[in-house]
Residue, then its C-alpha position, 0 to 999 in steps of 0.5 A: x522486475x528487479x527492485x532497486x528503489x523503494x519509497x516508504x511514504x507516511x504522514x505524521x498525524x494523530x494516529x499511531x505510526x505504521x510499524x508494519x509498513x516501516x518494518x516491511x519497507x526496511x526489510x524489503x530494501x535490505x533483502x533486495x539491496x535496494x535504496x530506500x527513500x522515506x518521505x514523512x509528510x507533515x500537514x500544514x494548515x494555512x494561518x489566515x490573518x484576520x483581526x480579532x482571531x489571534x487565539x485561533x492563529x496561535x492554535x493553528x500555529x501550535x498544531x502545525x509546530x506539533x505535526x512538524x516536530x512529530x514528523x522530524x522525530x519519526x523521520x529520525x527514528x526510521x533513518x536510524x532503523x534503516x542504518x541498523x539494518x544496513x540499508x542506504x536510506x534518504x529520509x525527508x520531511x515534507x511540510x505543506x497544505x493537504x493538496x500540494x503535500x499529497x501531490x508531491x508524494x504522488x509525484x515522488x513515487x513515480x521515481x521509484x520501482x514501487x511504494x510502500x505505505x500502511x494500511x488505512x486506519x478508521x481513526x486516521x483519515x490521512x492514511x486512507x488519503x495516502x494509500x489512494x494517492x499512491x495507488x491513483x497518482x504514482x503509476x507504480x505498484x503500491x504495497x499496503x502493509x497492515x500493522x499486524x502482519x508478521x513475516x515470520x509466521x507467513x507461508x511462502x505463498x503469493x496469492x494473485x487475485x485474478x479476474x482477467x482484467x487489464x489492471x489485474x494483469x498489470x498488477x501481476x507484471x508489477x509483482x514479478x520480483x515477488x512471484x519469482x521468489x515465491x514457493x507457491x503462487x495461488x491464482x484466486x478467482x471469485x465466482x459469481x462476481x457480477x462486477x468482473x469484466x473481461x473474464x479470463x479463467x485463472x487456469x489460463x493464467x497459470x501457464x504464464x506464471x509456471x514459466x517463472x519457475x514457481x509452483x502454481x495452483x488455481x482456486x475458485x472461491x464462491x461469491x458470498x460476502x463480496x469479492x474483497x472479503x472473500x479474498x481477504x479471508x482466504x489470504x488470512x486463513x492460508x497465511x499468505x505472504x502477499x496478495x497481488x491485485x489490480x486497484x480499481x478507481x471509482x468516484x468517492x460517492x460510489x465507493x462510499x455507497x457501494x464499497x468496492x473490492x479495492x476499498x474492502x482489501x484496503x480496510x480488511x486485508x491482514x497481509x501485504x497487498x500489492x496493487x497496481x492501477 
C-alpha cells in the first residue's frame, strides 16, 4: 500500500497538545510525499436557554469560545509547521457537539489512506474517545503515537503482534508501506494467551513477509502480565520503530472491567502503534 493521503486528527481540550502525533504525521507526509489533512476538533457544548440561568449560559459560551480559539491557534501552528517541512496540508477546524463532532472525524478518516492521532492520556478523556472513534469507525489503519517517541533513537525494526486472527492479518495488510521499508520485521506472539483465537504460528506468517524482501525473525513471549503489557515492554526494550496489531472491540463495560490488549497498548505503548479493526 502506498501512502498518498494522511489524516492527522486532534481535539483541542484541556490537555497538552499531542506533539508526538503532530511531528509524526508531518514527517510521514514529507517522507511519503503525501498530502496531509489536519482536523482540529473543538467541542461545543449546547447553550440551553432557561430563565434565571444567564450566568450558566455565559460560562458555557465563554468555554466554547475558549475551545474555539484554542483550536484555531493549534490549527494555525500545525499548518505553519507543515509548510516549513515542505508538506502540502489542508487544515480545518470542526466545531460541534460531542457526538456529531466525533462522527464527522470518523467519516473524514475513511477518505484517507490512514489516520494519525496521539496516544490517549489519563487526564484527557477526549484523546481516548478520538482514538477509539478512528479505530472503530474509520475502516482505515490508525497510527497512535506517544509523545515520548523519538524516531532518531528508534531501531529499524517493525514488530508485528501476531495471534493468527483476521484483524491481525488485516493490520499486516494495512502496514505494508512500513513493512517494506523496515530493516527487520519481528513477528511477536504471546504464548498462553487464553483469549487468542484461530491460532496460527508466527512462523507460518514469516514466509509471506519474507517475500516483501525484508529480514524476518519470530519471537514467542511468555504470558505473564498480559498480552498487551508483554508486547509494549518488548517494543520498548528493543526500541522498535512501530508495532503493528489488530484492534479488538469489546463493550465499554468489558473494557472497564477486564481491560484488553487494545486498551493496554493504547495506554502504555512507548512507540507508534498501527492498528486495524
